[in-house]
C-alpha positions as MATLAB code, in Angstrom:
seq = 'MKKNPLGRFAVRRFLREHWQKKPLVLRGIAPALAEALTRDDLIDLACRDDTESRLIVGHGRNWSVRHGPFRRRDFTRLPARQWTLLVNGVDTMVPAARDLLNDFSFIPYARQDDVMVSYAAPGGGVGPHFDSYDVFLLQGGGTRRWQFGNQRNLDLIEGVPLKILSRFRAQEDLLMQSGDLLYLPPQYAHNGTAVGECLTWSIGMRAPGEREVAAQFLDFLQDRLQDGRVYRD';
ca = [
     -12.668  -13.988   16.463;
     -11.415  -12.235   13.242;
     -13.919   -9.968   11.732;
     -14.730   -9.723    7.876;
     -12.651   -6.756    6.828;
     -15.033   -6.435    3.797;
     -18.076   -5.689    6.063;
     -21.224   -7.333    4.823;
     -19.448   -8.331    1.589;
     -18.986  -12.012    1.463;
     -15.403  -13.146    1.399;
     -16.227  -16.019   -1.011;
     -18.148  -13.460   -3.298;
     -14.909  -11.450   -3.228;
     -12.471  -14.336   -4.228;
     -15.031  -15.422   -6.707;
     -15.726  -12.118   -8.391;
     -13.006   -9.721   -7.835;
      -9.860  -11.136   -6.594;
      -7.230  -10.565   -9.422;
     -10.129   -9.792  -11.718;
     -11.765   -6.369  -11.191;
     -11.767   -3.504   -8.549;
     -14.133   -3.134   -5.753;
     -15.532   -0.209   -3.828;
     -17.059   -0.679   -0.252;
     -18.370    2.245    1.706;
     -18.009    2.927    5.309;
     -16.532   -0.460    6.450;
     -13.805    0.595    8.462;
     -14.825    3.989   10.482;
     -12.374    3.283   13.414;
      -9.411    3.760   11.227;
      -9.873    7.571   11.177;
      -8.943    7.617   14.906;
      -6.531    4.843   14.837;
      -3.624    6.805   13.756;
      -2.942   10.552   13.575;
      -0.588   12.889   11.344;
       1.730   13.253   14.670;
       1.543    9.503   15.205;
       2.929    8.845   11.884;
       5.637   11.419   11.940;
       6.920   10.077   14.969;
       7.039    6.466   13.165;
       8.966    8.034   10.452;
      11.691    9.418   12.921;
      12.479    6.027   14.302;
      15.521    4.473   13.301;
      13.916    1.067   12.749;
      11.322    2.451   10.377;
      11.316    2.450    6.466;
       9.800    5.569    5.284;
       9.800    8.202    2.720;
       9.005   11.822    2.135;
       7.607   12.621   -1.626;
       7.246   16.349   -2.841;
       5.896   17.221   -6.018;
       3.169   16.591   -8.922;
       3.259   16.215  -12.509;
       6.896   15.502  -13.723;
       8.500   17.310  -10.935;
       9.296   15.012   -7.848;
      11.613   14.636   -5.251;
      12.137   11.944   -2.751;
      13.763   11.544    0.640;
      14.512    8.224    2.930;
      13.989    8.343    6.578;
      14.725    8.221    9.494;
      13.583   11.982    9.702;
      13.592   14.511   12.328;
      10.591   16.479   13.432;
      12.004   19.832   12.080;
      12.187   18.222    8.578;
       8.313   18.714    8.596;
       8.319   22.154    9.493;
      10.102   23.151    6.234;
       7.811   21.601    3.811;
       5.255   23.439    1.658;
       1.463   23.848    2.485;
       0.578   21.282   -0.553;
       1.620   18.592   -2.469;
       3.550   16.375   -0.337;
       3.099   12.789    1.047;
       4.671   10.793    3.855;
       4.785    7.177    3.415;
       5.769    4.737    6.497;
       6.016    0.973    5.952;
       5.683   -2.004    8.211;
       3.163   -0.056   10.643;
       1.574   -3.579   11.432;
       5.050   -4.183   13.389;
       4.552   -1.052   15.593;
       0.764   -0.211   15.950;
      -1.535   -2.864   17.310;
      -4.521   -1.508   15.059;
      -2.516   -2.023   12.008;
      -1.650   -5.484   13.212;
      -5.142   -6.366   13.843;
      -6.016   -5.255   10.461;
      -3.645   -7.336    8.576;
      -4.660  -10.323   10.593;
      -8.409   -9.638    9.608;
      -7.435  -10.295    5.963;
      -6.062  -13.945    7.000;
      -8.410  -15.203    4.040;
      -5.587  -14.391    1.644;
      -2.680  -16.957    2.252;
      -0.084  -15.541    4.861;
       2.666  -16.024    2.122;
       1.018  -13.289    0.118;
       0.762  -10.719    2.882;
       3.226   -8.193    2.898;
       2.721   -5.174    5.208;
       0.633   -2.333    6.165;
       1.718    0.938    4.967;
       0.291    4.129    6.062;
       0.615    7.677    4.096;
      -0.308   11.060    5.328;
      -0.833   13.504    2.462;
      -1.067   17.163    2.314;
      -3.845   18.808    0.243;
      -2.989   17.882   -3.288;
      -0.425   15.373   -2.138;
       0.151   11.998   -3.690;
       2.795    9.904   -5.267;
       1.640   10.231   -9.129;
      -0.286    7.924  -11.241;
       1.266    4.273  -11.140;
       0.482    0.675  -11.072;
       1.378   -2.154   -8.690;
       2.649   -5.579   -9.668;
       0.479   -6.950   -6.577;
      -3.136   -6.919   -5.186;
      -3.572   -3.879   -2.903;
      -6.520   -2.852   -0.463;
      -6.620    0.900    0.284;
      -8.582    2.020    3.382;
      -9.265    5.457    3.926;
      -8.214    6.661    7.486;
      -9.109   10.332    8.398;
      -9.940   12.644    5.458;
     -10.860   12.277    1.675;
      -9.007   11.221   -1.039;
      -9.632   11.373   -4.816;
      -9.041    8.262   -6.432;
      -8.781    7.863  -10.382;
      -8.114    4.344  -11.903;
      -8.345    2.040  -14.887;
      -7.144   -1.119  -16.700;
      -4.860    0.436  -19.231;
      -2.544   -1.411  -21.363;
       0.211    1.227  -21.833;
       2.294    1.133  -18.622;
       5.413    3.057  -20.085;
       6.915    5.236  -17.280;
       8.313    8.975  -17.423;
      12.201    8.758  -17.540;
      14.229   10.757  -15.054;
      12.201   10.902  -12.010;
      12.737    9.145   -8.865;
       9.222    7.440   -8.910;
       7.731    4.992  -11.231;
       5.181    7.441  -12.789;
       3.049    6.534  -15.919;
       3.809    8.726  -18.884;
       0.209    8.393  -19.946;
      -2.659    7.956  -17.509;
      -6.244    7.273  -18.593;
      -8.706    6.979  -15.813;
     -11.577    4.913  -16.368;
     -13.178    5.491  -12.949;
     -12.913    8.612  -10.930;
     -14.340    8.536   -7.209;
     -13.871   10.130   -3.745;
     -13.030    7.972   -0.797;
     -14.189    9.080    2.553;
     -13.125    7.719    6.089;
     -13.942    4.254    6.396;
     -14.126    3.346    2.677;
     -12.159    0.502    1.006;
     -10.930    0.301   -2.364;
      -9.313   -3.002   -3.816;
      -7.343   -3.073   -7.000;
      -6.008   -6.237   -8.724;
      -2.247   -6.089  -10.035;
      -1.364   -3.903  -13.154;
      -4.264   -1.502  -12.426;
      -3.166    1.942  -12.945;
      -4.244    4.142  -10.520;
      -3.710    7.733   -9.026;
      -4.686    9.200   -5.447;
      -4.689   12.755   -4.673;
      -5.421   14.105   -1.146;
      -8.395   16.484   -0.800;
      -7.449   18.300    1.909;
      -5.320   16.519    4.690;
      -5.882   12.619    4.788;
      -4.490    9.180    5.949;
      -4.678    6.230    3.794;
      -3.779    2.686    4.912;
      -2.596    0.211    2.077;
      -2.279   -3.463    2.666;
      -0.352   -5.027    0.007;
      -0.831   -8.763   -1.367;
       2.425   -9.767   -3.217;
       2.905  -12.700   -5.212;
       6.398  -14.216   -5.160;
       8.520  -13.993   -8.395;
       9.873  -17.319  -10.042;
      13.364  -16.771   -8.558;
      12.156  -16.225   -5.059;
      10.144  -19.585   -5.247;
      13.132  -21.469   -6.426;
      15.380  -19.862   -3.846;
      13.032  -20.770   -0.989;
      12.387  -24.212   -2.067;
      16.187  -24.747   -2.234;
      16.587  -23.451    1.122;
      13.829  -25.792    2.279;
      15.645  -28.984    0.621;
      18.846  -27.675    2.189;
      17.204  -27.748    5.733;
      15.722  -31.302    5.071;
      18.835  -33.002    3.928;
      20.992  -34.965    6.210;
      24.618  -34.020    7.023;
      27.162  -36.589    5.720;
      25.273  -38.247    2.948;
      27.102  -38.205   -0.407;
      25.783  -39.259   -3.766;
      26.638  -42.756   -5.113;
      26.597  -44.304   -8.270;
];
């Protein structure tokens, strides 16, 4: 039996009042995530050939991005602060992540993307940005400061390897502890900064674009059509 990943907060209420409308903060609903994955576990995943991973170093307007797979010695050469490791598709490799994604089955399967887990050194983050999809952010070990707001100006800084907002105006500023959840609708500007070392689990709920829907529909029609039939006047 699947559990409610929102704790005591009713799914129907969430879908009615928050889904694609406004943020939601829930405290202490997933304490087991603190022990489900460690920094070393995530580094092991990032060293695999079949894993999509990124190593991001920097802050402000100075950033660098490297793509995996990595070697363990790569992580011995990093600064003590302001770097982040991101690993995508953790649900395909870690049972706890797969179970977590399954708990969100009240969102249609077609929207479910994957579970991404990030480790951040103190001060680490990926800069202020926005996503074009709904996202659930669950805090594993450690503490992260989240600033977010529904700003209209979504212009990006030019000449950096990340999509970082040029002007970020936070309307909310809070600390997320282990087990806390933050939901953000699409286009909400947000910035997460590690307070000490921390791990954050991110579940993206993507909406397919018009071209993707059209392409999938054409594939469906092609599979349904019978071979050998031709058009007749």
